[in-house]
C-alpha positions, 0 to 999 in steps of 0.5 A: 198009897192013899196020899198018891191017889188023893194027889192024883185025884186033885190033879185030875180034877184041876185039869178037868176044870181047866179044860171045862173053862175053855170055850167050846168052839162054834162052827159058823157056816153059810148055806147055798144061795137062794134066788128071791124077789123083793119089792121096790119102793112102791111095791109094784115091781119085784126085784132080784135078791140073792139070800143064803142061810147063816148056820151056827153049829148047824142051826139056822140063825139068820138069812143074809144077803151080800158079801160079809165084811171081816172086822177081825179074826174073830168078828165079822158083819153081814147084811140081814135078809128076812121074810114078813107075812104080807097077807091082808086080814081079808085074805087070812079070813078066807078059809082057803088061804091059811098059809102066810104070804111071805115076802122078802125084805132086806134088813140092817147089818149083823155082828157075828162073833165066831168065838161065842156064836153070838149074832147081834143086830147093829144099831146104825143111826138113820140107816135105811134098809132100802136106800142106804148102801154101805161101805166098810173099812176096818170097824168103820161103816159109811152110808147115806142115811135117811131121816124117819120122816124121809125129808133129810139125807145124811152122810153117816160114819159109824164105828162098831162099839160106839152108840152114836155115829162119829159123823152125821152130816146134813147132805140135803134132801133125799131123791126118794126114787123107786130103786134101792140103794139110789140115794148115793153110791157106796162111799169111797175109803182111803187108807193114808190118811183115813178118809171117806168120800160121799157123792150124794146124787147130783150134789157136791161131794163130801170129804171127811178125814177120820183121826182117832175117832175125830172127824174133820171136814176136808172139803164139803163144797167141792163140785162134782167132777164132770 
């Protein structure tokens, strides 16, 4: 009898350890859309912005904007939005103005893991939160990037899991307009073969073919269509 009880105890312990090893599922949800305002490049004009909270297990983790892109049945990406305190030191010194002066901004892209509940920010080379507008295909992201000094425009293709961009092509000088997403329209993807086309402003369009993490120039001197 004692031997049977010992055997039953061992089986129960094994079953419990197996169950404990199974990751706890996380519930990832978006909240309701919120109407907000954010400044243009000069800060003298406020633009409309729709944001919504991102929850993990009912806990607020981030604010987001735009439509998520599904990478796999486990991973997705979504654009980040956040608030900064825009109060000046002289305003903070005023005893009657202790509250922060919050201002909405757009950020980069977040990678969300449904299994672990982890949210991480993607490191996208030359991605400008104001001017760059991204286009996703599978785990590739294409956008027009701007150099840190604001003097160069790049056609960029990056891939999730790779530290460096698989494409960074000089696309001339940025227009530096006051409007967001104004350097070039969202790049256009094709499936078979995998190609991406950039149209940076009034400059010639750039077409690239992606073959197993290798990028070939298809035609980087074609005149824009009339």
